[in-house]
py3Dmol code that shows the C-alpha trace and the ligand (Angstrom):
import py3Dmol

protein = """\
ATOM      1  CA  UNK A   1       6.764 -27.280  46.124  1.00  0.00           C
ATOM      2  CA  UNK A   2       5.904 -29.128  49.359  1.00  0.00           C
ATOM      3  CA  UNK A   3       6.764 -32.753  49.948  1.00  0.00           C
ATOM      4  CA  UNK A   4       3.078 -33.636  49.976  1.00  0.00           C
ATOM      5  CA  UNK A   5       2.623 -32.322  46.441  1.00  0.00           C
ATOM      6  CA  UNK A   6       5.674 -34.206  45.165  1.00  0.00           C
ATOM      7  CA  UNK A   7       5.732 -37.652  43.600  1.00  0.00           C
ATOM      8  CA  UNK A   8       8.998 -39.118  42.364  1.00  0.00           C
ATOM      9  CA  UNK A   9       9.072 -39.296  38.595  1.00  0.00           C
ATOM     10  CA  UNK A  10       9.706 -43.097  38.560  1.00  0.00           C
ATOM     11  CA  UNK A  11       6.255 -43.801  40.068  1.00  0.00           C
ATOM     12  CA  UNK A  12       4.498 -42.636  36.905  1.00  0.00           C
ATOM     13  CA  UNK A  13       7.059 -44.402  34.710  1.00  0.00           C
ATOM     14  CA  UNK A  14       6.414 -47.596  36.667  1.00  0.00           C
ATOM     15  CA  UNK A  15       2.611 -47.230  36.451  1.00  0.00           C
ATOM     16  CA  UNK A  16       2.747 -46.755  32.692  1.00  0.00           C
ATOM     17  CA  UNK A  17       4.843 -49.912  32.278  1.00  0.00           C
ATOM     18  CA  UNK A  18       7.849 -48.165  30.729  1.00  0.00           C
ATOM     19  CA  UNK A  19      10.427 -49.755  32.949  1.00  0.00           C
ATOM     20  CA  UNK A  20      10.473 -53.090  31.109  1.00  0.00           C
ATOM     21  CA  UNK A  21      11.669 -51.449  27.908  1.00  0.00           C
ATOM     22  CA  UNK A  22      14.321 -49.412  29.712  1.00  0.00           C
ATOM     23  CA  UNK A  23      15.677 -52.537  31.503  1.00  0.00           C
ATOM     24  CA  UNK A  24      15.763 -54.485  28.192  1.00  0.00           C
ATOM     25  CA  UNK A  25      17.598 -51.743  26.326  1.00  0.00           C
ATOM     26  CA  UNK A  26      20.079 -51.216  29.154  1.00  0.00           C
ATOM     27  CA  UNK A  27      20.995 -54.931  29.331  1.00  0.00           C
ATOM     28  CA  UNK A  28      21.390 -55.017  25.543  1.00  0.00           C
ATOM     29  CA  UNK A  29      24.062 -52.365  25.954  1.00  0.00           C
ATOM     30  CA  UNK A  30      26.062 -54.747  28.167  1.00  0.00           C
ATOM     31  CA  UNK A  31      26.563 -57.239  25.291  1.00  0.00           C
ATOM     32  CA  UNK A  32      29.132 -54.977  23.730  1.00  0.00           C
ATOM     33  CA  UNK A  33      29.426 -52.585  26.584  1.00  0.00           C
ATOM     34  CA  UNK A  34      28.675 -49.001  25.567  1.00  0.00           C
ATOM     35  CA  UNK A  35      27.181 -47.838  28.790  1.00  0.00           C
ATOM     36  CA  UNK A  36      29.704 -45.047  29.129  1.00  0.00           C
ATOM     37  CA  UNK A  37      31.891 -42.965  26.827  1.00  0.00           C
ATOM     38  CA  UNK A  38      34.767 -45.479  27.143  1.00  0.00           C
ATOM     39  CA  UNK A  39      32.801 -47.732  24.760  1.00  0.00           C
ATOM     40  CA  UNK A  40      34.852 -50.785  25.670  1.00  0.00           C
ATOM     41  CA  UNK A  41      32.756 -53.188  23.573  1.00  0.00           C
ATOM     42  CA  UNK A  42      33.274 -56.099  25.981  1.00  0.00           C
ATOM     43  CA  UNK A  43      30.581 -58.660  26.604  1.00  0.00           C
ATOM     44  CA  UNK A  44      29.706 -58.116  30.271  1.00  0.00           C
ATOM     45  CA  UNK A  45      26.808 -60.556  29.984  1.00  0.00           C
ATOM     46  CA  UNK A  46      29.430 -63.201  29.189  1.00  0.00           C
ATOM     47  CA  UNK A  47      31.697 -62.227  32.069  1.00  0.00           C
ATOM     48  CA  UNK A  48      34.125 -59.893  30.305  1.00  0.00           C
ATOM     49  CA  UNK A  49      35.196 -56.686  32.001  1.00  0.00           C
ATOM     50  CA  UNK A  50      36.292 -53.394  30.512  1.00  0.00           C
ATOM     51  CA  UNK A  51      38.103 -50.276  31.828  1.00  0.00           C
ATOM     52  CA  UNK A  52      35.783 -49.979  34.825  1.00  0.00           C
ATOM     53  CA  UNK A  53      36.367 -53.608  35.838  1.00  0.00           C
ATOM     54  CA  UNK A  54      32.677 -54.124  36.559  1.00  0.00           C
ATOM     55  CA  UNK A  55      31.143 -57.454  35.620  1.00  0.00           C
ATOM     56  CA  UNK A  56      27.592 -58.655  35.105  1.00  0.00           C
ATOM     57  CA  UNK A  57      26.419 -58.592  38.713  1.00  0.00           C
ATOM     58  CA  UNK A  58      26.455 -55.340  40.575  1.00  0.00           C
ATOM     59  CA  UNK A  59      28.923 -55.006  43.456  1.00  0.00           C
ATOM     60  CA  UNK A  60      28.321 -52.807  46.498  1.00  0.00           C
ATOM     61  CA  UNK A  61      30.978 -51.716  49.000  1.00  0.00           C
ATOM     62  CA  UNK A  62      28.547 -50.321  51.624  1.00  0.00           C
ATOM     63  CA  UNK A  63      25.126 -48.810  52.130  1.00  0.00           C
ATOM     64  CA  UNK A  64      23.963 -46.555  54.990  1.00  0.00           C
ATOM     65  CA  UNK A  65      22.445 -43.197  55.887  1.00  0.00           C
ATOM     66  CA  UNK A  66      25.128 -40.625  55.071  1.00  0.00           C
ATOM     67  CA  UNK A  67      25.451 -37.217  56.770  1.00  0.00           C
ATOM     68  CA  UNK A  68      28.424 -35.919  54.849  1.00  0.00           C
ATOM     69  CA  UNK A  69      26.544 -35.163  51.643  1.00  0.00           C
ATOM     70  CA  UNK A  70      25.082 -31.801  50.625  1.00  0.00           C
ATOM     71  CA  UNK A  71      22.579 -30.172  53.019  1.00  0.00           C
ATOM     72  CA  UNK A  72      19.476 -30.653  50.867  1.00  0.00           C
ATOM     73  CA  UNK A  73      20.238 -34.360  50.537  1.00  0.00           C
ATOM     74  CA  UNK A  74      21.114 -34.981  54.180  1.00  0.00           C
ATOM     75  CA  UNK A  75      18.175 -33.168  55.793  1.00  0.00           C
ATOM     76  CA  UNK A  76      17.365 -34.608  59.215  1.00  0.00           C
ATOM     77  CA  UNK A  77      17.762 -38.363  58.673  1.00  0.00           C
ATOM     78  CA  UNK A  78      20.560 -38.624  56.148  1.00  0.00           C
ATOM     79  CA  UNK A  79      20.939 -39.513  52.470  1.00  0.00           C
ATOM     80  CA  UNK A  80      20.548 -43.249  51.786  1.00  0.00           C
ATOM     81  CA  UNK A  81      23.831 -43.870  50.065  1.00  0.00           C
ATOM     82  CA  UNK A  82      24.661 -47.052  48.213  1.00  0.00           C
ATOM     83  CA  UNK A  83      28.355 -47.134  47.278  1.00  0.00           C
ATOM     84  CA  UNK A  84      29.011 -49.017  44.084  1.00  0.00           C
ATOM     85  CA  UNK A  85      32.256 -50.910  43.595  1.00  0.00           C
ATOM     86  CA  UNK A  86      34.472 -49.973  40.612  1.00  0.00           C
ATOM     87  CA  UNK A  87      34.311 -46.814  38.555  1.00  0.00           C
ATOM     88  CA  UNK A  88      34.372 -45.740  34.914  1.00  0.00           C
ATOM     89  CA  UNK A  89      36.476 -42.592  35.377  1.00  0.00           C
ATOM     90  CA  UNK A  90      39.095 -43.871  37.821  1.00  0.00           C
ATOM     91  CA  UNK A  91      40.770 -40.644  38.926  1.00  0.00           C
ATOM     92  CA  UNK A  92      44.280 -41.247  40.210  1.00  0.00           C
ATOM     93  CA  UNK A  93      43.521 -39.061  43.250  1.00  0.00           C
ATOM     94  CA  UNK A  94      40.259 -40.850  44.139  1.00  0.00           C
ATOM     95  CA  UNK A  95      39.490 -40.595  47.839  1.00  0.00           C
ATOM     96  CA  UNK A  96      37.720 -43.982  47.639  1.00  0.00           C
ATOM     97  CA  UNK A  97      40.620 -45.656  45.847  1.00  0.00           C
ATOM     98  CA  UNK A  98      40.065 -49.065  47.469  1.00  0.00           C
ATOM     99  CA  UNK A  99      36.506 -49.101  46.151  1.00  0.00           C
ATOM    100  CA  UNK A 100      36.941 -47.502  42.735  1.00  0.00           C
ATOM    101  CA  UNK A 101      40.311 -48.988  41.723  1.00  0.00           C
ATOM    102  CA  UNK A 102      40.890 -52.018  43.948  1.00  0.00           C
ATOM    103  CA  UNK A 103      37.355 -53.397  43.775  1.00  0.00           C
ATOM    104  CA  UNK A 104      36.448 -53.511  47.473  1.00  0.00           C
ATOM    105  CA  UNK A 105      32.910 -54.754  47.739  1.00  0.00           C
ATOM    106  CA  UNK A 106      30.568 -57.694  47.313  1.00  0.00           C
ATOM    107  CA  UNK A 107      28.338 -58.913  44.536  1.00  0.00           C
ATOM    108  CA  UNK A 108      24.668 -58.485  45.322  1.00  0.00           C
ATOM    109  CA  UNK A 109      21.598 -59.845  43.569  1.00  0.00           C
ATOM    110  CA  UNK A 110      18.962 -57.566  42.055  1.00  0.00           C
ATOM    111  CA  UNK A 111      16.597 -58.597  44.841  1.00  0.00           C
ATOM    112  CA  UNK A 112      19.164 -57.662  47.520  1.00  0.00           C
ATOM    113  CA  UNK A 113      19.784 -54.313  45.952  1.00  0.00           C
ATOM    114  CA  UNK A 114      16.051 -53.615  45.874  1.00  0.00           C
ATOM    115  CA  UNK A 115      15.810 -54.521  49.598  1.00  0.00           C
ATOM    116  CA  UNK A 116      18.714 -52.212  50.430  1.00  0.00           C
ATOM    117  CA  UNK A 117      16.663 -49.321  49.013  1.00  0.00           C
ATOM    118  CA  UNK A 118      13.606 -50.247  51.060  1.00  0.00           C
ATOM    119  CA  UNK A 119      15.730 -50.606  54.248  1.00  0.00           C
ATOM    120  CA  UNK A 120      17.206 -47.163  53.737  1.00  0.00           C
ATOM    121  CA  UNK A 121      13.748 -45.640  53.160  1.00  0.00           C
ATOM    122  CA  UNK A 122      12.365 -47.360  56.261  1.00  0.00           C
ATOM    123  CA  UNK A 123      14.947 -45.838  58.550  1.00  0.00           C
ATOM    124  CA  UNK A 124      13.987 -42.410  57.330  1.00  0.00           C
ATOM    125  CA  UNK A 125      16.574 -41.512  54.620  1.00  0.00           C
ATOM    126  CA  UNK A 126      15.277 -38.658  52.401  1.00  0.00           C
ATOM    127  CA  UNK A 127      16.501 -40.193  49.188  1.00  0.00           C
ATOM    128  CA  UNK A 128      18.330 -43.174  47.701  1.00  0.00           C
ATOM    129  CA  UNK A 129      21.729 -41.999  46.593  1.00  0.00           C
ATOM    130  CA  UNK A 130      23.555 -44.222  44.067  1.00  0.00           C
ATOM    131  CA  UNK A 131      27.221 -43.347  44.347  1.00  0.00           C
ATOM    132  CA  UNK A 132      29.108 -43.957  41.062  1.00  0.00           C
ATOM    133  CA  UNK A 133      26.210 -45.627  39.229  1.00  0.00           C
ATOM    134  CA  UNK A 134      27.267 -45.168  35.565  1.00  0.00           C
ATOM    135  CA  UNK A 135      28.672 -48.637  35.017  1.00  0.00           C
ATOM    136  CA  UNK A 136      25.676 -50.324  36.694  1.00  0.00           C
ATOM    137  CA  UNK A 137      22.696 -48.617  35.031  1.00  0.00           C
ATOM    138  CA  UNK A 138      21.015 -51.848  33.819  1.00  0.00           C
ATOM    139  CA  UNK A 139      21.359 -53.556  37.227  1.00  0.00           C
ATOM    140  CA  UNK A 140      20.028 -50.520  39.073  1.00  0.00           C
ATOM    141  CA  UNK A 141      17.003 -50.270  36.752  1.00  0.00           C
ATOM    142  CA  UNK A 142      16.168 -53.918  37.265  1.00  0.00           C
ATOM    143  CA  UNK A 143      16.476 -53.666  41.060  1.00  0.00           C
ATOM    144  CA  UNK A 144      14.362 -50.508  41.046  1.00  0.00           C
ATOM    145  CA  UNK A 145      11.431 -52.400  39.562  1.00  0.00           C
ATOM    146  CA  UNK A 146      11.514 -54.707  42.572  1.00  0.00           C
ATOM    147  CA  UNK A 147      11.898 -51.825  45.057  1.00  0.00           C
ATOM    148  CA  UNK A 148       9.089 -49.742  43.567  1.00  0.00           C
ATOM    149  CA  UNK A 149       6.858 -52.771  43.704  1.00  0.00           C
ATOM    150  CA  UNK A 150       7.645 -53.005  47.416  1.00  0.00           C
ATOM    151  CA  UNK A 151       6.734 -49.342  48.065  1.00  0.00           C
ATOM    152  CA  UNK A 152       9.797 -47.241  47.306  1.00  0.00           C
ATOM    153  CA  UNK A 153       8.662 -43.636  47.291  1.00  0.00           C
ATOM    154  CA  UNK A 154      11.670 -41.319  47.995  1.00  0.00           C
ATOM    155  CA  UNK A 155      13.613 -39.455  45.246  1.00  0.00           C
ATOM    156  CA  UNK A 156      16.546 -41.176  43.567  1.00  0.00           C
ATOM    157  CA  UNK A 157      19.943 -39.460  43.279  1.00  0.00           C
ATOM    158  CA  UNK A 158      22.322 -40.216  40.418  1.00  0.00           C
ATOM    159  CA  UNK A 159      25.670 -39.337  42.015  1.00  0.00           C
ATOM    160  CA  UNK A 160      28.167 -39.486  39.145  1.00  0.00           C
ATOM    161  CA  UNK A 161      31.620 -38.358  38.095  1.00  0.00           C
ATOM    162  CA  UNK A 162      30.054 -36.719  35.079  1.00  0.00           C
ATOM    163  CA  UNK A 163      31.586 -39.102  32.516  1.00  0.00           C
ATOM    164  CA  UNK A 164      28.240 -40.276  31.188  1.00  0.00           C
ATOM    165  CA  UNK A 165      26.907 -40.815  27.693  1.00  0.00           C
ATOM    166  CA  UNK A 166      23.748 -39.043  26.579  1.00  0.00           C
ATOM    167  CA  UNK A 167      22.370 -42.381  25.169  1.00  0.00           C
ATOM    168  CA  UNK A 168      22.527 -44.010  28.601  1.00  0.00           C
ATOM    169  CA  UNK A 169      21.195 -40.909  30.378  1.00  0.00           C
ATOM    170  CA  UNK A 170      18.162 -40.948  28.056  1.00  0.00           C
ATOM    171  CA  UNK A 171      17.265 -44.379  29.507  1.00  0.00           C
ATOM    172  CA  UNK A 172      17.121 -42.692  32.909  1.00  0.00           C
ATOM    173  CA  UNK A 173      14.665 -39.995  31.832  1.00  0.00           C
ATOM    174  CA  UNK A 174      11.630 -40.586  34.001  1.00  0.00           C
ATOM    175  CA  UNK A 175      13.588 -42.547  36.559  1.00  0.00           C
ATOM    176  CA  UNK A 176      15.912 -40.173  38.488  1.00  0.00           C
ATOM    177  CA  UNK A 177      14.671 -37.001  40.086  1.00  0.00           C
ATOM    178  CA  UNK A 178      18.043 -35.681  41.174  1.00  0.00           C
ATOM    179  CA  UNK A 179      21.258 -35.703  39.204  1.00  0.00           C
ATOM    180  CA  UNK A 180      24.406 -34.902  41.124  1.00  0.00           C
ATOM    181  CA  UNK A 181      27.351 -34.897  38.709  1.00  0.00           C
ATOM    182  CA  UNK A 182      30.852 -33.710  39.405  1.00  0.00           C
ATOM    183  CA  UNK A 183      32.418 -31.398  36.839  1.00  0.00           C
ATOM    184  CA  UNK A 184      35.986 -32.508  37.324  1.00  0.00           C
ATOM    185  CA  UNK A 185      38.148 -31.036  34.605  1.00  0.00           C
ATOM    186  CA  UNK A 186      37.902 -28.380  31.904  1.00  0.00           C
ATOM    187  CA  UNK A 187      41.118 -29.403  30.191  1.00  0.00           C
ATOM    188  CA  UNK A 188      41.554 -32.483  27.995  1.00  0.00           C
ATOM    189  CA  UNK A 189      45.209 -32.676  28.972  1.00  0.00           C
ATOM    190  CA  UNK A 190      44.424 -32.702  32.702  1.00  0.00           C
ATOM    191  CA  UNK A 191      41.655 -35.228  32.167  1.00  0.00           C
ATOM    192  CA  UNK A 192      44.056 -37.466  30.286  1.00  0.00           C
ATOM    193  CA  UNK A 193      46.738 -37.146  32.957  1.00  0.00           C
ATOM    194  CA  UNK A 194      44.540 -37.997  35.943  1.00  0.00           C
ATOM    195  CA  UNK A 195      41.706 -40.092  34.468  1.00  0.00           C
ATOM    196  CA  UNK A 196      42.921 -41.270  31.011  1.00  0.00           C
ATOM    197  CA  UNK A 197      39.850 -39.572  29.576  1.00  0.00           C
ATOM    198  CA  UNK A 198      40.885 -36.768  27.219  1.00  0.00           C
ATOM    199  CA  UNK A 199      37.301 -36.372  25.990  1.00  0.00           C
ATOM    200  CA  UNK A 200      36.013 -35.710  29.521  1.00  0.00           C
ATOM    201  CA  UNK A 201      35.299 -31.932  29.022  1.00  0.00           C
ATOM    202  CA  UNK A 202      33.068 -32.156  25.941  1.00  0.00           C
ATOM    203  CA  UNK A 203      31.424 -35.393  27.192  1.00  0.00           C
ATOM    204  CA  UNK A 204      30.615 -33.844  30.563  1.00  0.00           C
ATOM    205  CA  UNK A 205      29.135 -30.728  28.944  1.00  0.00           C
ATOM    206  CA  UNK A 206      26.718 -32.808  26.878  1.00  0.00           C
ATOM    207  CA  UNK A 207      25.863 -34.959  29.862  1.00  0.00           C
ATOM    208  CA  UNK A 208      25.152 -31.888  32.020  1.00  0.00           C
ATOM    209  CA  UNK A 209      22.869 -30.474  29.396  1.00  0.00           C
ATOM    210  CA  UNK A 210      20.912 -33.717  29.123  1.00  0.00           C
ATOM    211  CA  UNK A 211      20.598 -34.035  32.897  1.00  0.00           C
ATOM    212  CA  UNK A 212      19.385 -30.450  33.198  1.00  0.00           C
ATOM    213  CA  UNK A 213      16.926 -30.961  30.334  1.00  0.00           C
ATOM    214  CA  UNK A 214      15.415 -33.886  32.222  1.00  0.00           C
ATOM    215  CA  UNK A 215      15.115 -32.412  35.728  1.00  0.00           C
ATOM    216  CA  UNK A 216      15.850 -28.619  35.617  1.00  0.00           C
ATOM    217  CA  UNK A 217      17.175 -26.544  38.471  1.00  0.00           C
ATOM    218  CA  UNK A 218      17.193 -27.960  41.969  1.00  0.00           C
ATOM    219  CA  UNK A 219      13.846 -27.763  43.813  1.00  0.00           C
ATOM    220  CA  UNK A 220      13.971 -27.837  47.566  1.00  0.00           C
ATOM    221  CA  UNK A 221      10.902 -28.246  49.823  1.00  0.00           C
ATOM    222  CA  UNK A 222       9.806 -26.057  52.765  1.00  0.00           C
ATOM    223  CA  UNK A 223      12.043 -28.058  55.117  1.00  0.00           C
ATOM    224  CA  UNK A 224      15.146 -27.671  52.966  1.00  0.00           C
ATOM    225  CA  UNK A 225      15.063 -31.164  51.481  1.00  0.00           C
ATOM    226  CA  UNK A 226      15.883 -31.667  47.768  1.00  0.00           C
ATOM    227  CA  UNK A 227      13.044 -33.045  45.679  1.00  0.00           C
ATOM    228  CA  UNK A 228      14.131 -32.770  42.101  1.00  0.00           C
ATOM    229  CA  UNK A 229      16.771 -31.141  39.892  1.00  0.00           C
ATOM    230  CA  UNK A 230      20.446 -30.784  39.183  1.00  0.00           C
ATOM    231  CA  UNK A 231      23.001 -30.400  41.987  1.00  0.00           C
ATOM    232  CA  UNK A 232      26.585 -29.904  40.746  1.00  0.00           C
ATOM    233  CA  UNK A 233      29.739 -30.766  42.545  1.00  0.00           C
ATOM    234  CA  UNK A 234      33.094 -29.261  41.726  1.00  0.00           C
ATOM    235  CA  UNK A 235      36.293 -30.233  43.531  1.00  0.00           C
ATOM    236  CA  UNK A 236      38.800 -27.393  43.460  1.00  0.00           C
ATOM    237  CA  UNK A 237      42.263 -28.785  42.536  1.00  0.00           C
ATOM    238  CA  UNK A 238      45.710 -27.155  43.170  1.00  0.00           C
ATOM    239  CA  UNK A 239      47.093 -24.804  40.571  1.00  0.00           C
ATOM    240  CA  UNK A 240      43.666 -24.280  38.912  1.00  0.00           C
ATOM    241  CA  UNK A 241      43.970 -27.849  37.506  1.00  0.00           C
ATOM    242  CA  UNK A 242      40.172 -28.279  37.545  1.00  0.00           C
ATOM    243  CA  UNK A 243      39.596 -25.216  35.438  1.00  0.00           C
ATOM    244  CA  UNK A 244      37.162 -23.772  37.963  1.00  0.00           C
ATOM    245  CA  UNK A 245      36.626 -20.434  36.203  1.00  0.00           C
ATOM    246  CA  UNK A 246      35.748 -22.059  32.892  1.00  0.00           C
ATOM    247  CA  UNK A 247      33.482 -24.635  34.592  1.00  0.00           C
ATOM    248  CA  UNK A 248      31.536 -21.855  36.360  1.00  0.00           C
ATOM    249  CA  UNK A 249      31.276 -19.983  33.116  1.00  0.00           C
ATOM    250  CA  UNK A 250      29.845 -23.052  31.385  1.00  0.00           C
ATOM    251  CA  UNK A 251      27.344 -23.644  34.190  1.00  0.00           C
ATOM    252  CA  UNK A 252      26.190 -20.066  34.213  1.00  0.00           C
ATOM    253  CA  UNK A 253      26.016 -19.581  30.435  1.00  0.00           C
ATOM    254  CA  UNK A 254      24.922 -22.984  29.156  1.00  0.00           C
ATOM    255  CA  UNK A 255      23.075 -24.621  32.078  1.00  0.00           C
ATOM    256  CA  UNK A 256      21.588 -22.014  34.421  1.00  0.00           C
ATOM    257  CA  UNK A 257      22.715 -19.295  36.761  1.00  0.00           C
ATOM    258  CA  UNK A 258      20.254 -20.828  39.201  1.00  0.00           C
ATOM    259  CA  UNK A 259      22.298 -24.048  39.366  1.00  0.00           C
ATOM    260  CA  UNK A 260      22.916 -25.339  42.895  1.00  0.00           C
ATOM    261  CA  UNK A 261      26.678 -25.857  43.204  1.00  0.00           C
ATOM    262  CA  UNK A 262      28.832 -27.436  45.881  1.00  0.00           C
ATOM    263  CA  UNK A 263      32.371 -26.038  45.448  1.00  0.00           C
ATOM    264  CA  UNK A 264      34.438 -28.507  47.415  1.00  0.00           C
ATOM    265  CA  UNK A 265      37.673 -27.753  49.303  1.00  0.00           C
ATOM    266  CA  UNK A 266      38.553 -31.207  50.629  1.00  0.00           C
ATOM    267  CA  UNK A 267      41.060 -32.266  47.979  1.00  0.00           C
ATOM    268  CA  UNK A 268      44.079 -33.997  49.472  1.00  0.00           C
ATOM    269  CA  UNK A 269      46.660 -36.114  47.667  1.00  0.00           C
ATOM    270  CA  UNK A 270      45.811 -39.831  47.852  1.00  0.00           C
ATOM    271  CA  UNK A 271      45.290 -42.844  45.595  1.00  0.00           C
ATOM    272  CA  UNK A 272      48.285 -43.085  43.270  1.00  0.00           C
ATOM    273  CA  UNK A 273      49.135 -39.419  42.822  1.00  0.00           C
ATOM    274  CA  UNK A 274      52.788 -38.870  41.896  1.00  0.00           C
ATOM    275  CA  UNK A 275      54.530 -36.876  44.683  1.00  0.00           C
ATOM    276  CA  UNK A 276      55.990 -34.604  41.965  1.00  0.00           C
ATOM    277  CA  UNK A 277      52.594 -33.875  40.464  1.00  0.00           C
ATOM    278  CA  UNK A 278      50.897 -30.456  40.869  1.00  0.00           C
ATOM    279  CA  UNK A 279      48.238 -32.451  42.764  1.00  0.00           C
ATOM    280  CA  UNK A 280      50.665 -33.539  45.467  1.00  0.00           C
ATOM    281  CA  UNK A 281      49.399 -30.900  47.945  1.00  0.00           C
ATOM    282  CA  UNK A 282      46.127 -29.614  49.347  1.00  0.00           C
ATOM    283  CA  UNK A 283      44.538 -26.466  47.988  1.00  0.00           C
ATOM    284  CA  UNK A 284      45.241 -23.136  49.728  1.00  0.00           C
ATOM    285  CA  UNK A 285      42.559 -20.917  51.300  1.00  0.00           C
ATOM    286  CA  UNK A 286      43.278 -18.423  48.557  1.00  0.00           C
ATOM    287  CA  UNK A 287      42.588 -20.991  45.871  1.00  0.00           C
ATOM    288  CA  UNK A 288      39.269 -21.903  47.454  1.00  0.00           C
ATOM    289  CA  UNK A 289      38.214 -18.286  47.887  1.00  0.00           C
ATOM    290  CA  UNK A 290      39.088 -17.618  44.217  1.00  0.00           C
ATOM    291  CA  UNK A 291      36.838 -20.530  43.241  1.00  0.00           C
ATOM    292  CA  UNK A 292      33.930 -19.067  45.212  1.00  0.00           C
ATOM    293  CA  UNK A 293      34.533 -15.684  43.650  1.00  0.00           C
ATOM    294  CA  UNK A 294      34.603 -17.241  40.177  1.00  0.00           C
ATOM    295  CA  UNK A 295      31.152 -18.679  40.780  1.00  0.00           C
ATOM    296  CA  UNK A 296      29.730 -15.393  42.110  1.00  0.00           C
ATOM    297  CA  UNK A 297      31.284 -13.442  39.234  1.00  0.00           C
ATOM    298  CA  UNK A 298      29.301 -15.643  36.846  1.00  0.00           C
ATOM    299  CA  UNK A 299      26.124 -14.969  38.847  1.00  0.00           C
ATOM    300  CA  UNK A 300      25.978 -18.399  40.513  1.00  0.00           C
ATOM    301  CA  UNK A 301      24.702 -17.719  44.016  1.00  0.00           C
ATOM    302  CA  UNK A 302      23.216 -21.070  45.158  1.00  0.00           C
ATOM    303  CA  UNK A 303      26.298 -22.414  46.796  1.00  0.00           C
ATOM    304  CA  UNK A 304      26.344 -25.261  49.281  1.00  0.00           C
ATOM    305  CA  UNK A 305      27.588 -25.123  52.859  1.00  0.00           C
ATOM    306  CA  UNK A 306      31.263 -24.599  52.176  1.00  0.00           C
ATOM    307  CA  UNK A 307      30.815 -20.856  51.671  1.00  0.00           C
ATOM    308  CA  UNK A 308      29.023 -20.466  55.033  1.00  0.00           C
ATOM    309  CA  UNK A 309      31.774 -22.390  56.803  1.00  0.00           C
ATOM    310  CA  UNK A 310      34.276 -19.959  55.371  1.00  0.00           C
ATOM    311  CA  UNK A 311      32.191 -17.071  56.558  1.00  0.00           C
ATOM    312  CA  UNK A 312      32.146 -18.467  60.066  1.00  0.00           C
ATOM    313  CA  UNK A 313      35.897 -18.953  60.085  1.00  0.00           C
ATOM    314  CA  UNK A 314      36.351 -15.261  59.344  1.00  0.00           C
ATOM    315  CA  UNK A 315      34.800 -14.250  62.723  1.00  0.00           C
TER     316      UNK A 315
END
"""
ligand_1 = """\
8
SF4
S 30.716 -49.201 31.684
Fe 32.753 -50.127 31.991
S 32.892 -51.757 30.457
Fe 31.157 -50.392 29.899
S 31.991 -48.943 28.421
Fe 32.120 -47.993 30.452
S 34.176 -48.530 31.227
Fe 33.739 -49.897 29.518
"""
view = py3Dmol.view(width=600, height=400)
view.addModel(protein, "pdb")
view.setStyle({"model": 0}, {"cartoon": {"style": "trace"}})
view.addModel(ligand_1, "xyz")
view.setStyle({"model": 1}, {"stick": {}})
view.zoomTo()
view.show()
């Protein structure tokens, strides 16, 4: 599909007037917050905060064109990232610990968030990339109405840790063109240890299926820019802690062998990782190569840049 033939899915949703209902339903969920699988039940409309620590107003730590994302998102002019403050999964090894755990950022109005999207589009970003959006779905939907009204026309990226409920994702059907979830852990025990979320593996599997149902495999235009679809991230952890083989098997057998996957090698101990933990070191070259092989063995061949970098290093 060429860019000229493509129209972001939210344009049609906006034209048919379906946004109002989505915004209303999403804000209702904040009364006894059930936006994510934590189901805290706190009244965020009344100022209470749950596990994620997010309040009523959305907080942003930064927004800018980003060139460190996956190639189809970065293109020539960058991905328009908006980094949300706080997080619903709160991994102990988070590389953005000051944002996700310590709450670095500022409250922004719905109008301001809408203007940020327009600014990023005006400077040429190929998409608007909401980083860690799960706990702010209502606020994002409301700001989107303002941005679309002002001419927003690039695809939206839902860049999530994968701990999303199907009910909330259904509200995003017809809004996001690109889902970019992490698949972090295949083991409940590991998910409990590092994110206090023992239900992460089954929750993520259901979320991935819903995301793929909505947008399908990743479609890239003739210039290599992502237009629509699922783009999966998987961070390889030391001592096979992320369950890479099982994750690749799940993707190949229950999502699609044509899934676009970024197998990431940049893990390094940070945040509040215990120095005695298996995660107190970087991964080895061997561990990364085994992860790539696990994907290929399952028939997953659409791998992001990491593999090519490795090939270059061999020469
Ligand atoms: S979004 Fe935050 S407050 Fe709401 S259920 Fe999830 S962790 Fe709890």
